[in-house]
C-alpha positions as CSV (number, residue, x, y, z in Angstrom):
1,M,-20.1,215.7,114.8
2,A,-19.1,212.1,115.1
3,N,-21.6,209.3,114.2
4,T,-22.0,206.8,117.0
5,F,-23.3,203.4,116.2
6,L,-25.0,201.7,119.0
7,L,-25.1,197.9,118.8
8,D,-28.2,197.6,121.0
9,D,-29.7,194.6,119.2
10,A,-31.9,193.1,121.9
11,R,-32.5,189.9,120.0
12,P,-30.1,187.0,120.7
13,S,-28.0,185.7,117.9
14,I,-29.2,182.7,115.9
15,L,-26.6,180.5,117.7
16,A,-27.9,181.6,121.1
17,R,-31.4,180.9,120.0
18,L,-30.4,177.4,118.7
19,M,-28.6,176.7,122.0
20,Q,-31.5,177.8,124.0
21,G,-33.9,175.6,122.0
22,A,-31.5,172.6,122.4
23,G,-31.4,173.3,126.1
24,D,-35.2,173.5,126.4
25,W,-35.5,170.3,124.5
26,L,-33.1,168.5,126.8
27,D,-35.0,169.8,129.8
28,L,-38.3,168.4,128.4
29,L,-36.6,165.1,127.7
30,A,-35.3,164.9,131.2
31,Q,-38.7,165.8,132.6
32,G,-40.3,163.1,130.5
33,H,-37.8,160.6,131.9
34,R,-38.6,161.7,135.5
35,V,-42.4,161.4,134.9
36,S,-41.9,157.9,133.3
37,R,-39.8,156.7,136.3
38,R,-42.4,158.0,138.7
39,V,-45.3,156.4,136.8
40,S,-43.4,153.1,136.8
41,E,-42.7,153.4,140.5
42,L,-46.3,153.9,141.4
43,T,-47.8,151.4,139.0
44,G,-45.3,148.8,140.3
45,L,-46.8,149.0,143.7
46,S,-49.4,146.5,144.8
47,D,-52.9,147.7,145.6
48,A,-52.1,147.2,149.3
49,Q,-48.9,149.4,149.1
50,L,-50.9,152.1,147.3
51,A,-53.6,151.9,149.9
52,A,-51.0,152.3,152.6
53,R,-50.1,155.6,151.0
54,G,-53.8,156.5,150.7
55,L,-53.9,156.0,147.0
56,T,-55.7,153.8,144.4
57,R,-54.6,153.1,140.9
58,D,-57.2,155.7,139.7
59,D,-55.3,158.3,141.7
60,I,-52.0,157.8,139.9
61,P,-52.6,160.1,136.8
62,R,-53.9,162.9,139.1
63,L,-50.9,162.5,141.4
64,I,-48.4,162.6,138.5
65,A,-50.1,165.7,137.1
66,Q,-49.9,167.4,140.5
67,E,-46.3,166.5,141.1
68,F,-45.0,167.7,137.7
69,S,-47.3,170.7,137.1
70,A,-44.7,173.0,138.5
71,Y,-42.2,172.2,135.7
């Protein structure tokens, strides 16, 4: 009877886990940059420009949370 060795290690290698972690970190960094740009864009608008969009300054945090909650 022949011994069969199955290499069915479901865990990814350490290198794969490190690469995944680095990729996840870069994704978070990019998301933070997008959030920052959007906040700057909205806070840079005048009150009249915000009102034309149906917004006030108090709405900005809620709007940002809604826009980026899917990420």
